[in-house]
C-alpha positions, -999 to +999 in steps of 0.1 A: -109+699-156-088+668-148-100+637-166-113+610-143-089+586-161-060+605-146-068+588-114-058+554-129-092+538-121-086+510-146-056+498-127-074+502-093-104+483-107-082+453-115-071+451-078-106+457-064-132+431-062-160+456-057-191+457-079-197+489-098-225+504-118-215+534-138-243+559-144-232+587-167-249+613-188-238+617-224-241+655-220-222+657-188-201+689-188-181+680-157-167+646-167-165+634-203-188+606-211-159+587-227-141+587-193-171+571-177-174+546-205-137+537-201-141+532-164-170+508-171-150+489-196-120+486-174-141+475-144-162+452-167-191+471-151-225+479-166-229+514-180-263+531-176-262+561-200-287+590-197-290+619-220-299+655-211-296+651-173-261+664-170-238+658-140-263+666-112-299+662-124-294+625-129-293+621-091-330+630-090-341+611-120-365+583-112-351+558-137-316+564-124-327+559-088-346+528-098-315+514-116-292+522-087-315+506-061-319+475-082-281+472-086-275+476-048-303+453-037-300+428-066 
């Protein structure tokens, strides 16, 4: 597994003016939670942490969908 930070997202974030909401599960087996937290810190973005939803189930979780919709429409 290649860490997401290998893509140098922190540097890209500094050049981008895009808003970002990081949604990441603490038990994600695909991407380490610490990588998602680092991206959020670098981007100065909010981090919405879930636990027990993993990498895919969080996409169907009502609280995650609600938070994402609020972020995009807010």
